[in-house]
N, C-alpha and C positions, 0 to 999 in steps of 0.2 A: 504494500500500500504506500509506503514511503516513496518508492520509485515513481508511482503515479502522481503523487503530490509534487515531487520535485520536477517532474516532467511538465506538469500543468503550470507550475511557477515559471519555468524556463520559457514555455510556449507563450505565456502571458507577457513576458518582457521582451520577447523577440521582435515584436513590432516597434518597440521603442529603440532597441539596439539597431534595427534596420533604419531608423530615422537618422542616425549619425552620419552615414555616408550621403544621405540626401541633403542634410543640413550643410555638409562640407561642399557638395556640388553647388548648392544655392549660394554659399558664401563666395566660392570661386567665380560664380557666374557674374554677379554684380553686387555682391554683398548681400547678406541675408535680409530679405525684406520681411520683417516681422509684422508690418502693417497689412500686407497682402501676400502672404506666403503661398497660397494656392494659385494665385495668378502667376507668380514667379515660377512655381513648379510646373505649371502647364506649358511654359515656354522652354523648359530644359530639353536638351538633346543629348545623345550619346550616353556617357556614364550617368549624368544627372537624371535622364529619363528612365534608365534602367534602375537606378536607386529608388526613384519614385515608385516604379512598378513593384519592385521587391518589397518596399515598405507597405504598400497597399495590399499586396498579396499575403503578407504576414498576418494581417487582420482576418482575411478570408480563411486562411489555414487554421487560425485559432478558433474560428466559428465551426470548423469541421471537427476539430480535435476535442474541444471542450465537452460537448454533450456525451460522447462516449466515455471519457474519463470520469465525468461527474456521475454518469449512470452506474459505472462500475463501483465507484466509491460509495454512492448513496445506497446501492443494493448490497454492498459488501460481498461482491462476487469477483474480486481481483484474482487473477490466475497468473502463473508465470508467463503465459502467452501474452496477456494484456500488458504486462510489464515490459516484455521484449518489444512489443509493438510500440509502446510509448517511447522507449529508447530509440527505436528505429525512426519514429516520427521526428524526434528532436534532432537526431543526427542528419536525417534527410533535409530538414528545414534549414539547418545551419549550412549544409553543403549547397542547398538551393540558393541561399542568399549569396554565398561566395561565388557560385557559378554565374549568377545574374550579374553581380558587380564586375566580374572579369570577362563577361560576355562569352561564355561557353554554353551556347544555347541548347545543344543536344543533352549534355550532362545535366543542365538545369532542368530540362523537362523530365529526365529520368528520375532525378531526386524529387521533383514535384510528385511524380507518380507513386514513388515509394511512400512519401508522406501521406498522400491521399488514401492509398490502400491501407496503410497502418491505422489511419483514423477510422476507416470503415471496419477494419478487423476488430478494433476495440469495441465499437458499438455492437457489432455482430456477436462477439464473444459474450458481452453483457446479456444480450437477448437469449443466447443459447444457455447460459448459466441459469438465468431466471426460469426458462422453460423447463430445465432439468429439475428445478426445485418444486415447481407446481405440477 
């Protein structure tokens, strides 16, 4: 269960971690426009545009990951499998960010897929475990 909580914590802070390269790109662009940051972000290209997309995708991934982990925790049906899937998700998401930032698109897509399927596997395992109980 501790592994799931740590994974949920890491997944929750990944969008904020992913903001750092975006903020750097904005600063390098014309100085960080704190008054209209979204307008500035919309005009970014290259690394800045990729950093923006990686940041936004981190929130989307969190929305996929959280329900499964929360279901497993709430129902107290954590298994080794769910813990391995949570670790795989975190690893895949970190690698996804790195691949996005350095523009390795095929590896980025593969890591996205690993994270996506790990999220689904956690939720699926929660459903299987609950069905076995009832």
